N, C-alpha and C positions, 0 to 999 in steps of 0.2 A: 434358647433365645433366637428370634428371627434375625437374619442378616439384614441390617438396615443401612448399609453403606452403598455408594454408587456401584452399579453392576454394569460391566462392559457389554457391548453388543458385538458378538463375534461377526467377522466378515469372512468371505471365502479364503482370504489370505491368512487369517488367524485361527480359523476353525480347528486345524489339527492341534494347536496349542490347547484350546479349550476342551477339546475331546479328551486330551491327555489329563488335564487337571481333574476332570470328572472321574477318571480312573485312578487318581493319585499318582500320576506320572508327570514329570517336568519334561515336556517335549520341546526340542530346540531345532531351529532351522540350521542346516549345514549345507555348504556348497560342495557339490561333488567334483567340481573342477579343481579347487584349491584345498579342499578338505577342512575348511575352517568353519567353526560354529560362529554365528552372529546373533546378537539379540538387539533388536526387536525384529520381527518378521518383515521381510522386504521381498520384492519381486526380483531384485538383482543382488548378488553378493556385494557387500560394501568393500571387499578387499580386491577381488579380481573382476568384478562386474559381470560375471557369468549369470545366466538365468537358470542354471542347473541346480535347483535347490531341493533337498529332501529333508524330512523330519526324522530326528533320532531321539531316543529316550535318553535324557541326561541323567547324571548320577544324583542330581538334587543336592549336591554338596558344593561347598566353596569356602571362601574366607572373606571376612569383612574388610572392605576397601576403605570406606569412610562412612560417616553417619551425621545426622542432624536431629536434634530434638524439636519436635513440633509442639508448640504450646497453644496454638490456635488452629481450629479446623471447623469445618461446616458439616451439616447433616449428621449422620451416624458417627463420623469420625470425631465430632465435638465431644461425644461421650467418652472417648478414649484418651483425649488430650490430658496430659502430655503423652506422646508416643514417639517412637524412633523410626525415622526413615533411613534407609541405608543403600549403598551400592555394594553389591556382592560380586567378587571375582569368582565366577563359576569355574569348577574344575575343568570344564570343557574349553575354557579360554576366552570367554567374553564377560561382560559386566552387565548386571541386572539391577534395576531400581526396585526396592521392595519396602515393606514394613518389617522391622526386626522385632521378634518376640523373645521373651526370656531374658530381658534386660530391664534395669530400673531406670526409666527416663529422668528421674529426679536426681540420679547420681551418675551423670555422664562420664565422670572420671573412672568409673568402674567398667566401662565398655572398652574393650581392648581391640584396637585395629589389628587385623591378622587372625582374630579368633576364628575357629571353625564353626560353620553354620550348616544347617540342613533344612531343606524345604519341608513345609507342611501345608496342608490345604484346609480351607474353611469353606463349607458348603454355603453358597449364596442362594441357590434355588435348585430345582430339579435338574437343570441343564448345566449349571456352572459351579465350579469351586474356584476359590481365589487362592493363589499361592502366596505364602509368607515364608520367611526364614526364621529359624530359631538358633540361638547360640547353643552349641553342643559341647564345645571344649574351648577353654581360654587358650589364647595363643600369643604368638610373638610378643 
C-alpha cells in the first residue's frame, strides 16, 4: 500500500535525520560542548547554546512518557483513526513526539506508561522513511 500521509520536506538542518531514516537509523543531534542529545534539530544547543552540533546514531529505544488517542484526523491519517500519538523518553536523554504502534487505541487502559518501545520505519517514498515507535515490552 502506498504511503498516503503528509511527507516532510527535508531542510539542510534536518537532512542528516532523514538520511538516517532511509537507512533504518534514528539519527539524533548532540552538542559536543555539553554532550547532550536534543530533539528536535536546532542550530544551537537548547541546554548550553553552543553551535557545536554533531549527529549520532541513537539506539532507537526508549520508554513511553505519555500518550493521547486521536479519534479525528485528516488525509491519510483519517483512515487510521483512532490511533495513538505519544511522547517517548529516548534512551539518549530527550523526548520525541511520535505515533505509537502495537497498541489498541480502543483500549487506552491497556497502554502502560513506562513501557519499552523501539523505533521502526515506514517507507514514504524513495527518499524518505518515517519513524514510528512500537511497544516491545510492557513496563512500569
